[in-house]
N, C-alpha and C positions, 0 to 999 in steps of 0.2 A: 670683305671677301679676303681670302688668304689662298696663295698659290704656292705650294711647297713642292719643288721638282728636283727629283735625283735622277740624272741621266748621265750617259757617256756618249762621246764622239769617237768613233773608230778612226785610227790613223793608218796610213799606208806603211809606216814603219815606226820604230821606237821614237817618242817625241822629246826625248831628253835634250836634244840639241836646241830645241826651240823654247826651252823653259824660261830663260831670261827675257826673251822677247814677249812671251806671253805674260810674264809677271809685269813687265812694263805696260803692256796693254791694259791689264786690269786695274792698275793704279789709277788710270784716267777714265775707266767705264763707270758711269754713275747710276746705272739701272739696277735696282733691287739690291738684295743681300745675297752675295755670291761667294761661295767657296769653291775652289778648284784645286786639281792636282793632276799631274801627268804620271801615268803609270804604264809603262811599256808602250804598247801601240793604242792606247786610249787616253782621252782627256776626260776625267771625271768632274762632273758639275753638280753642285747643290745650290739651287736659286730659290730664295724665298721672296715673295713680293705681295704687298697688300693693295697695289694699285694696278700697275700693268701686269698682264698674264704672264706667268713664267715661262709658258710655251712660246709666246711671242718674243720674249728676251732671248731665249736660247736660239731662236731662228735668226734674230739680229746678231747674236755672237757668232753663229756659224759663218755668216756671210762676211763678217769683219775679220775673223780669225783666219779665213781661208788664205789670204795673201800673206799673212805672217807665217804661218806654217809653210806656205809655198816658197818662201825665201830660203827656207832650210830644206828644200827639196822633199817635203813631207806633204802628203795629199791627205784631204779629209774625205772619209768613206761613209758618212751618215751618222744619224743619231738615234740612239736607243733609249726608251723610257725605261729606267729601273723601277722607279716608284713615283707616282704623282699624286699627292694628296691636296684636294681642293675643298675649301670650305666656302660656303655662300648662304646668304640669307634667303628664307623662304617665308611666305606670308602666313602659311598654316602648316602644321604639322600633318603628316599623312594619316588618314583614318586607318589604313591597314598597310601591310608590308608592300614595298615597291621594289622592283628590281628593273635594271637595264642591262644591255650587253656590255662586256669589257670592263666592268667596274663593280666594286661592292659598295653599299650605301649604308650610312648610319644618319640618325635624325636626332636631334636634342635642343630643345628650347628655341625653335625658330632657326636652327642652323643645320644645313645639310652637309655632310662629309662624304665626298666621293674619292675612292682610292682606286687608282689604275696601276697595274704592275706589268712589267715585262711586254711592252708593246713597241712597235716599230714607229719610224719616222712619220708615217702617213697620218698618225693621230694628231701630230703637231701641225703638219703642212696643209691638210685637207679640211680643216675646220671641225674634226670630230669632237674636240673638248667642248667647245661653245654649244654644239648641237646636244651634246649629252647633258649640259647644264639645263638647257631649255626643255629637253625632254622630261627631266626630273620634275621641274616645275609644272609642265603640262600634265603628268600623270597625277601629281598631287591635286591640281585643280580639277582633274576629271573625276577624282573620287568624291568631291563635293557636288558635282552637278549630275553624277550618274543617277539615273531613275527619275530625275526632274522632268516635268512636261516642259515642251517648248512653249515660248511666248506666242500666244494666239489672241488676235484682237479683230472682233467682227466690224468690217467696214460697211457692208451693206448686205440686205437679204430680201429676196423676192417674197411676195405674198404666198401663202400656203395655197396648193392647187389639190384639186380631186384627181387622183391617178387611176388609170385603166385597170390595174391589178396590183397584187401584192405577192407575185411570185418571182423567184430567181431566174433572170433570163438565161444565165449560163446553163442551168439545168434543163430549162425548156428547149433551148437550142440542141443540147445533147440529145434529148428526147426525140426531137424531130430529125435528127442526123445532120443538122446544119454544121455542127463543129464536131471534131474528134480529137481526143487527146492523143498526142504522138510522142509521149515521153514526159518527163517531169517538168510541168509548167509550160509546155510548148503544144500549141493547138494547130489544127488543119482546119481552114475555112472553106466549106463547100459553097457552090455558087451563091445561094441566098445571103448568108453571113458575109461573103467577100463583097457583095453588092452594097450592102449596108455600110461596110467599113470604107469602101471606095467613095461612097456618097459623102461620109464624114470627111474624108480627105478633101474631096472637091469643095465642100463647104469652107472648110479652113482655108484653102488656097484662094478661092474666088471671093470669100466675104471678109477675110482678114489680111492675108499675106500679101497678095498682088496689089489690092487697093493701097497699101501702105509702102508700096515701092520695093518689097523684098525681091532679091534675085537668086535663082536656084544654083546650088552647087551639088556635086556628087563626090562622096568620099569613100575610101576603103573601109571595111568592116574591122580590120586589124588597127589596133592602137599600140604604139610602142611604149615601153616602160618609161622611156626618157619623157615622152609627153605626160604620162600620168604622174610622174614625179613632180613636174612643174605645176600641174593642175591641183595635185594634192590627193587625187583619186587613190593612188597605190598605197599611201599611208593611212588615208581615211577609211577605205572599204576593201582591203585586200581580200577578205572573206566573201565578197559578193561578186568577184571577178571570174569569168570563165577565161582560163589561160590557154594559149596555143602552143603546141609543141611542133617544130618541124621534125621530119625524118632525118635521121643522121646520113642516110644514103638512099638512093633510088635503085641501087643494084640488086638484082633479084637474089643473087647468092647471100647477100646480107640478111634477106628476109626469108631465107629457105626454111629455117627451122621454125619460125612463126607460122608460115603458111602450112608446113607439114603438120604441126600440132593442131592447127585450125582444121584441116582436112579430116584428121582422125578423130578428133574430139568434138567438133562442131561448135566449139566456144573459144573465146579469146583468152589465150594465156596471158594474163597481165604482166607477169614478170618478164616474159620474153618480149612483150610489146615494148615495155619501158626501156629494155636495152637498146632498141633501135630508134629511140626519141632523143632529141636534143632537149636541153633545159629551156623552158620558156623564156622568151625575151619580149613578148607582146601579148596581148589579150583581145578578146572579141569586144567590140563596140558596147560601152556601158551607157554613154550618152554621145551624141554627135559632136557636141561643142568642142571638146579637146582636140580633135582632129582638125577642126576649122581653125582654131588658134595656132595649131602647130604648122598648118599651111600658110599662115601669115606671119610666121616667126621672123623677126629681123627686118620686116618690111616697113617702109615710111609711107603713110597714107597721105593722099593729096588732101589739103585743107578744104578746097572747094567741092570735094566729092563726099565729104561727111554729111550725116552719118552713113557708114558702111552697113547695109542691110542684107543679110544672106539667109537662106534657108535650105535644109536638106531633109530629104524624105525617103531616100532609097535604102537606107541601112537599118536593119532591125537592131534593137538594143537587147543585150542579154545580161541578166543579173541573177545570182544564185540566191534564191528566196528561202531555201531550206524548208521549214515548216510553215511558212507564212502564206502559201499559195491558196488562192480561192477563185474558181471560175476563170473567166478571161480578164478580170480586172486586176488580179494579184498573180502574176505569171513570171516564169523565167526568161521568156522571150516575148517581146512586144514591138508594135510598130508605132512610130511617133514621127511628127514633124518637128524638127528643132530649129528655131529661128535665133539668130545671133545678131547683135546690134553693137557697133563700135562707134563712139562719137564724143563730144563734149557732154559734161554733165547736164547742161541745160537741154541739149538735143534729146538725150536719153530720157529725162523727166518728161518732155513733151511727147516722146514716143509712147512712154508708159501710159499716159492719158489716152492717147489714140487707140492703144491695144485694148485698154479696158473697155473703151467705147465699142470697139468692133467685136469683141468677145461678147459684151452684153447683148450686142444686136443678134448675134447668132444664138445665144442661149434664150433669149426673150422672144425674138420673132420668127426663127426658123425651127429650132428644136422645142421651143416652148417649155422649157424646163423650170422646175422649182430649184433655185440655186442661191448660193450666197458667196460673199467675197471677204477674205480675211488677211490681215497682214500677220506674217509669221516670222519669229527669230528664234532659233534654237537656243535653249537656256544658257549653254555654255558661252554663246556669243554675247549674251546679254551681260554675263559676268565679266567678259573680257572688254566690255565697253563698247562693242561694235554698235549697239542700238542707241548709243547716246550722241547728243550734239546735232547740230543742223547738218553738217557734212555727212555723218554716219546715218542720220535719219533718212536721207534720200536713198541710201542702199537698202538691201533687203529683198524679201520675196512676198508677193501677193498671190494666194491661193484661191482658186475657184473651186467650190464644192458643189456637188449635187446631192439631193436626198435620194436615198434608196429605200422605197416603200416596203420591199420584201423583208427588210431587217427590222422593220417595226418602229422603235423609239425615235420620233422626230427630233428629240433634243440632242442626239448623238449620233445617229446613223447616217453620216454624210460621207461621200467619196471624193476625194481630191481628184478632179478631172482635168486640171489646167493651173499653170502658175506663169507669173511674170517676175523675173529677177533682174536686179541691177547689182553688180558686185564691184563697182569702182574700178580702182587700178589694178586689182589682184592678178588678172590674166594678161592684161596688155603689158604689165611690168614683166612677168614671168616669161613671156615670150618676145619681149623687146619689140613690141609693135608701137610705132611712133607717128606723129604727124609733124608738120613744120614748126608749129608754135604752140598749139593748145595742148592742155592736159587731156589725155584720152581716158575715157571710162568704157566699160563693156557690160553687156548683160545677155541674157537668153530667155527664151519661153519655149517650154516644151508641150506639144499638143499630143496627148496620148490618145490615139485612135480607138483602142479597145475600151478605154474609159469612157470617151464620149458615147460609144456604142452601148455599154452596159447602162450608163445613165439614162440615155434615151429609152431604151427597151424596158428598163425597169419602171419607168414612169408611164410610158405610152403603150406597153404591151406589145404583142407580136403580130397583130393584124393590120396589115398595110392600109386597109380602107379607113382605119380609125386614127391613122398617123396625121400629124399637122400638114396643111397643104404646103407649107414653105419647105418642109422636109421632103415630102412626095415629089416635089418638082425636081429635086436633085437625085433622088434614088430611082425614080421611074418605075417601071414594072419589075417586080422581083423575079429572077430567073428561077426555073423549076429545079428541083433536085434530080440528079441522075436517077434512073430507074434500075433498082437492084433486084435480082431474081432470088 
């Protein structure tokens, strides 16, 4: 690697009085190849280093030079990057053009050249440079795994079953009036559909969650950007988040023109509305686990109380699905139970086996589904080595999938209805969650109630008297639809 930095340190007055003292300092400073000169109210530096990063060297210089200039009653007022050229090795050349903010890039024979010009001190002090180098490497790697399928390994599959029908349950529920589309990917559930979904919730809680000792929490539906930065959601899926804007003011006079336009035109003037809204600083819940981790941030868990087992069921999740919506199984807003577990690696591996057993009991004995179980790892995580080694092999996700008869082909028409994930130290480290002596891991399992409902109705049909006895015990008598004239 090569770090070639040209920068200047601004001084409170002409620095000539300190020239001899500075010259004496640099005779004994052994870091990098440094050229310097004092010109008026600036100290100009040119630092070339092949080992220690030049931006780290200049920060070290700034700290050590401050008392030297101070003896001459000269203050130091900050660092400015004039030009910073960084060369670093890359494993592969990019397949097509790459760009990042704040820099220009060139690539040649396994070397990336990044040039930054005319930037402030925050680039040196806030870790921007190292993140920019990582970002270039990530973008190159992404080009090589884009379009690849995630790793998928079948672990177990139930026997084929004869199903009640081959129709789309979402379409049939709409025909009967049980559900109504209330906007893009958002549904209203009338009493019969609501009763089925609440039955699914009771089954999950009484057959899986409470028997394993999980305790309920309730969280807000708003998630801060700070939380999503720590979990990676904000950089991983910014185009799937619903953002929240607060009003700039509650005062009626501030909203007067917006209201006047609304009363006259009977439509929302978007430009006028935006004038009255603040820039978003949070978003609607994407998954419940980030807020659970945020609530535990900085806490030390008692060793004898591990594993910590929590679940949340009150907060709907919202995700912008664009063109991928279908029925109630792929929507913008859905209802799920999220369970989160924090403990030692051994405790989580034991818990995973218990969860597999309990979910299997539900799918086999209560819902009587045709289902399968697979281990999944995204392709890019394989390439990054996440799926290798005994330690990493313990991490990852197990998906539970149900066959959808109305889609036809049994070889590929399966819907993910459930998962179990172990993510290792990722989130406990990000939120500084500790215990007295053990190394903590964490994981989560999301129970999508709409997806349980779709899988069940797709295989078992819409007639309650033909449903399995185990499910009928939970759903009871379906309420009638309201009578409309």
